[in-house]
N, C-alpha and C positions, 0 to 999 in steps of 0.2 A: 692310503690306509683309511677306508671308510668305516670299518668296524671298530667300535671303541674298546672292545675286548681284545687284549693282546696275549698272544700265546706265550706261555712261559719260556719255551724254547727259543722264541725270537728275541726275548729280553737277554737270555743267556748268550746268544749269539752276538748280539749287539755289544754286550759287555766285554766279551772276548775280543772283539774288533778294537775296542777302545783300550784294552789291556795291551794288545799288540802295539797300538799307537803310542802308548805311554813308554813301552819298552824301546821303541825305536827312537823316540825323542831322548830317552836316557843314554843313548849311544853318543849324543853330543853334549847334553846338559848334565853335568855331574852335580848330584845333590839336588838341592831346591825342590824336594819332593812335593812340598805344599804348593809351591807356585806352578809346577807342572800339573798337578791335580786340578787346581783351580782353573787353569787354562783350558783343560779338557772339559770341565763342567761348563765353562762359557761356550765352548764350541758345541756340546751337546744341546745347550739351552739356546742356541742361536743368539748369543749375546756378544758384546764387545768388552774389551779388557784394557784397563789402563794399569801398565807395569810401572811400578816406582822403585827406585833404588839408586845407590851412589854408583858412580862410574866403575865398569869393570866387573860387575857382578853377574853378567850374562842376560841382561834384559833383551838385548837384540838377538843374542843367540837363541833364547827361548822361543821368540817369535819366528825367526828364521828355520829352526829346527821343526817346529810344528808344521809350518807350511811345507817344508822339504818332505815331511813323512807323509804327506798326502798328495795325490795327483790333481792338485788344484793350482789355478793361476795365481801368481804372486807378483805384487808391486810394492816398492818402497818409496816412501817420500821422506826426504830429509828436511825437517822444518827449520826454517831460517827467518830472521826478522824481514828480509825482503821477499819472502814467498807471497804470491798473490792467490786469492781464491781460485782463479782460473787455472793456475798451475796444478790444482788438485782435481777440480771437477771437469775441466776442459773449456773450450769456447767455441763459438761459431765464427766463421770466416766467409767472406763474400767470394764465391767461386764463379768467375765470369766464364769459364770453360763449360760449366754445367748449364748455363742459361741459355736463352734464346734471344737473338737480335740485340746481344750486348747487354741485357738486363742483369744477368747473373743470378745465382741461387745461393742461399746460405748452406754451408757445409759444417757440419759438427765435427770437431776434432775431440775425441773423448779423452779425458784425463786419467790419470793412474787409478782412480777410484773404481774404474771398470774392471775389476778383478775379484777374485774370490777371497783371497787374503790381503789385506792392506796393512802394511807396517808403517805407522806414522811415528817416526823417530824423533825423539826430543820434541814432543808436540807442543810444549810450553815455550818454545824458542820463536814461535810465530805470533803476531799480534792477534787480538780477538777477532778482527774482521776475517782473517784467514782461517782461524779455527772454527768460525761459525759456518764456514762452508761445508763442514762435515755434519751439521745438524740434521738436514734433510736426508743426507746420505745414510746416517746411523739410525734414524727413526724410521723412515719410510722406504729405505732401500731403493732410492731413485734419485736421478738428478734433473733439475729443470734447467734447460738452456734455450734462450730466445723463445720462450713460450712452449717448448717441446718438453715433454716428460719422457725420460729415458730410464728404463728399469735397469738395475744392477744385475750382474751374474749371480746365481744362487748355487751353493750357499755363500753368504758374504760375512765376514767378520773383520772388524778393526782391532788391531793389536797396537796400542799406543805406548810409548815409553816416555818417561821423565825422570829428571834428576831432582831429588828433594832439597839438596843443599846448595847447588850452584844457581844463585839468584840473579847474577849479572847478566843482562840481555835476555832475560826470561820474562814471560807474561802469565799471570794466572789464568787458568781455564775458566771460562764462563760456567756459572752454576748450571745453566741449561744444558750445556755440553757434558759437564760432569755426570748430570743425571741420566745420560743416555748410555753410559757405560754401565754394563751389568755388574761388573767386578772391579775394584781397585786392588791389585795384588802388590804386596810389599815383598821385595827381594832383600834378604839379609845376607850378612857374611857367612861364608861356608865354614864347616868344621875344619880342624887341622888336617884331618885325613882327606877330606873332600878337596881342600886346596892344594895338598900334595899331588892328588890325583889330576887336578886341573892343570898344575904346573908341568907334570910329567907329559900329559897328553898334548899340551900346547907347544912343547919344546922338542919332543922326541920326533927326529926325521922331518922337522919343519923349520924353515929359515925365516918365514915372515909371521904376521899376525892373522893369517887367514883363519876363518871360523872352521871348526871341525865338522864339517857337513858332508864330506865325500862318502862316509860309510853308511849314511841313511838311505833307505829304500822306501819309495813312495808306496803306501799300503792301501789307502782309501781313495776311491774316486768320488766325484761330486754326488752322484746318486746314492751311494751308501751313506754319505755324511747326511744328506737330506732326510733318508729314511730313518737314521738314528734320531735325528731331530724332531721328526714327526712322532716317533715312537715315545719319546720322552714326554711329549705333551699329552699323551693319552694314559699315562701312568695314574693309578688311583691315589687321590689325596683326600683323605677324610675331611669333613668340614672342621673338625676340631684342629686339625694341622693348619688349615688355612686361617682359622681364628688365632692360632698361636703366632703365626707369622705377622698378623695385623696387630696383635697386642704387643709384639716386640717392637714393631715400627712405631706405634703410638707412644710407647714408653720413652722413646727418644726424644719426643717433643716437649716433655715436662722434666727431664732429667737435669739435675743441678750440674752446671758447668757447661751445658750445651745451650748456646744461644739460639740455635735453629735445629729441629729435628727432620727426620726423613719424611718425604711425602708418600703417597700412595705407590709411587713407582718403587719404593723400598720394599713394600710388602710384596708386590708383584715380582720383584728380583729374588726375593727370598724363596718364594714358591717355585719359581722357574729353576733355581739352582737346586733345590731340594728334589725336584723331579729328576733333574740331570744326575745328581748324586746317587739317587736311588737306582737309576739305570746303570750307573758305573759299578754298583755293587750287585748287579744281576737281580734286582728286585723289582716287582711290577707295582709296588705300593710305596708310599712315602711315609716316613716316620718323622716325629719331632726332632729327633737328632739330626735328620738331613737339613732341617731349617736351622737349627742352632749352629751347625758345623760352619755354615757360610755367612753368618750374621755379620761378622766383622768385614769381610771383603765387600759384601753387598751393600753395607751401609756406611762404611767409613768415609765415603767421599760424598755422602748426601747429608752430612750434619755439619755444624760450625761450632767450634769452641767459643765460649764466652770470653770477653776480655780478662775477667777475673781468673778463669782457669788457666788462660795463657801465662798470666803473671806468676801463678803458682807452679807453672812448669807441668801441668797436667796434659795428657796426651789424649787424643780422640779414642784410640783403642782402649785405653784404660777406662774411660767413661762408658764406652760401648759395652765392654765386658760386663761392668757393674749393672748396666741397664738391662742387658739380656739376662744376667743371672737373676735379676729381681722379677722376672715374668715366669710364672709357673707353667712348666710344660704339661700338656694334657696325657693322660694315660689311656692308651688305645687297647 
């Protein structure tokens, strides 16, 4: 897409595709509308998502359903304490059959990251050394093995899950890695009606615990996803909207109760999410509400609570909401 000007009908068509994708994911994921919307925003913005919630709330189901609803390659890595970096990125082996006169050549065995959608399940159960194997993958969409740089398939998105309450056998994610997630999505308990629907769907004509993915039909192919992603990058964003995202991010650095605020990647994430949200709403321009809507998921993993706030039982989301509300939105 070389022309910066986007046709309104193209935006509407892209929004209709994403609405159909949301509807398809909804066949498997009951409720959790905010989590589904944020996952779609991350997909459109070509960003990675960290999904946090207690066991049994559908974190893995959301990731699997999103992958199943698209004609994209999918790989899952179950993170464990003994997982090695090469188990994720791959490794090089000496292949004597490929060499001449018994010298041998290095042959690269690609790891599970060479896919379109990577599910990093229970990512905080692996040590920092293994988690750091994803840094280059998530930032530069490539893997370096034995001096060779190998690009990843496009589009590429990491959907990682973690349990916030089970601390035994877990490792905190390095801040550098957390910063590479576009969004941190919190999944909460369903309503009573939603929970009844979940129980009904998971027990009717089903003997085991298989995920309800059989009814999902793949809708989008890789070129369509890439086109939607490129289109989002060209949506009009007024300088006042960009300034609003920067002011929100800077407000977190001096807010009482936050020991560390978000860096420049926070403002970048806000603008990328705002553009993606505008496209999902079939608009070719970004509003301040698009920025504000995703302030919490885009910033909650980029700030740190102060020890005093922790002792007082304050939460990151509570302080972030106050910081965001303190910043006046521009009138366009």
